[in-house]
C-alpha positions as CSV (number, residue, x, y, z in Angstrom):
1,M,-93.1,-91.9,-151.3
2,T,-96.1,-90.8,-149.1
3,R,-93.4,-90.4,-146.4
4,A,-91.5,-87.8,-148.9
5,L,-94.8,-86.0,-149.6
6,T,-95.6,-85.6,-146.4
7,A,-92.0,-84.7,-144.9
8,L,-92.0,-81.9,-148.0
9,A,-95.7,-80.8,-147.1
10,A,-94.8,-80.1,-143.4
11,L,-91.5,-78.2,-144.6
12,A,-93.5,-76.2,-146.9
13,L,-96.1,-75.5,-144.2
14,V,-93.3,-74.4,-141.7
15,A,-91.3,-72.4,-143.9
16,S,-94.2,-70.7,-145.6
17,P,-94.7,-68.1,-142.7
18,A,-91.0,-67.0,-142.5
19,L,-90.6,-66.5,-146.5
20,A,-93.9,-64.1,-146.2
21,Q,-92.4,-62.0,-143.7
22,Q,-90.6,-58.8,-144.8
23,S,-88.0,-57.2,-142.5
24,K,-88.8,-54.0,-141.2
25,L,-86.5,-52.4,-143.5
26,D,-88.2,-53.7,-146.5
27,Q,-91.7,-52.5,-145.2
28,A,-90.1,-48.9,-144.6
29,Y,-88.7,-48.8,-148.0
30,A,-92.1,-50.1,-149.4
31,K,-93.9,-47.5,-147.6
32,A,-91.6,-44.9,-148.5
33,L,-92.1,-45.9,-152.5
34,E,-95.7,-45.6,-151.8
35,Q,-95.6,-42.2,-150.2
36,V,-93.5,-41.1,-153.2
37,A,-96.0,-42.0,-155.4
38,K,-98.4,-39.9,-153.7
39,G,-96.5,-36.9,-153.9
40,R,-95.1,-36.7,-150.4
41,P,-91.4,-37.2,-151.1
42,E,-90.5,-35.2,-147.6
43,D,-92.4,-37.9,-145.8
44,A,-90.7,-40.8,-147.8
45,V,-87.0,-39.2,-146.6
46,K,-88.3,-39.0,-143.0
47,T,-89.5,-42.7,-142.9
48,M,-86.4,-43.9,-144.5
49,T,-84.3,-41.9,-142.2
50,K,-85.8,-43.3,-139.3
51,A,-85.5,-46.7,-140.7
52,A,-81.9,-46.2,-141.8
53,A,-81.0,-44.9,-138.3
54,E,-82.3,-48.4,-136.8
55,N,-80.8,-50.7,-139.2
56,G,-77.0,-49.5,-139.6
57,A,-75.1,-49.8,-142.8
58,E,-78.2,-51.8,-144.4
59,G,-80.4,-49.1,-143.7
60,Q,-78.1,-46.2,-144.9
61,M,-78.0,-48.0,-148.1
62,A,-81.9,-48.1,-148.7
63,L,-81.8,-44.3,-147.6
64,A,-79.2,-44.0,-150.3
65,R,-81.2,-45.6,-152.9
66,L,-84.1,-43.4,-152.2
67,Q,-82.5,-40.3,-151.9
68,E,-81.0,-41.5,-155.5
69,R,-84.0,-42.1,-156.9
70,L,-85.8,-38.5,-155.6
71,G,-82.7,-37.0,-157.5
72,N,-80.9,-35.8,-154.0
73,L,-77.7,-36.8,-155.5
74,D,-75.7,-34.9,-152.4
75,E,-77.8,-36.2,-149.9
76,A,-77.2,-40.1,-151.4
77,Q,-73.6,-39.6,-151.6
78,A,-73.9,-38.6,-147.7
79,A,-75.7,-42.1,-147.1
80,Y,-73.8,-44.1,-149.1
81,T,-70.4,-42.8,-147.4
82,Q,-72.1,-43.2,-143.8
83,A,-72.7,-46.6,-144.8
84,R,-69.5,-47.2,-145.8
85,G,-68.2,-46.0,-142.3
86,S,-70.4,-48.2,-140.4
87,A,-70.2,-51.7,-142.5
88,Q,-68.4,-54.6,-141.4
89,G,-67.7,-57.9,-142.9
90,A,-69.4,-59.0,-146.0
91,A,-71.8,-56.1,-146.3
92,K,-68.7,-54.1,-146.7
93,G,-67.8,-55.2,-150.0
94,E,-71.5,-55.0,-151.3
95,I,-71.6,-51.5,-149.8
96,L,-68.2,-50.4,-151.9
97,A,-69.5,-51.9,-155.2
98,A,-72.9,-49.8,-154.6
99,I,-70.7,-46.9,-153.8
100,A,-68.5,-47.2,-157.3
101,N,-72.0,-48.0,-159.1
102,F,-73.2,-44.4,-158.0
103,T,-70.0,-42.8,-158.7
104,L,-69.8,-44.2,-162.1
105,R,-73.4,-43.1,-162.8
106,R,-72.4,-39.5,-161.3
107,G,-69.2,-39.1,-163.0
108,T,-66.5,-40.8,-165.1
109,A,-65.2,-44.3,-164.7
110,T,-61.4,-42.8,-163.9
111,F,-62.8,-40.7,-161.0
112,S,-64.8,-43.4,-159.7
113,V,-61.5,-45.6,-159.5
114,R,-59.3,-43.3,-158.0
115,R,-61.9,-42.4,-155.3
116,Q,-62.5,-45.6,-154.0
117,A,-59.0,-46.5,-154.1
118,E,-58.3,-43.1,-151.9
119,K,-61.0,-44.4,-149.6
120,R,-59.4,-47.5,-148.7
């Protein structure tokens, strides 16, 4: 019993720093949200644009979410499109789902389904 508790405590001690660390992209997104809250959306977009350039498709998705949150729908669409172009593997499915969801919020369901079918 004490061995199991000792092993569990050791595992928790080793795993806690890894769980506490955020990725640079997550940190940049949090910083951008703080800048938006302070009334500096232009700085937030600059922060996320820089982070997106360094993080590929995942970064473009974060930039698109920020642009969408700010109401810059055309810029959000451009970021989603760029994310789709650079996505590989399993991430491509997540990106296509996010784009379909975005398109649904912007237009009709029929338009969204047709648009995604055309892009394949």
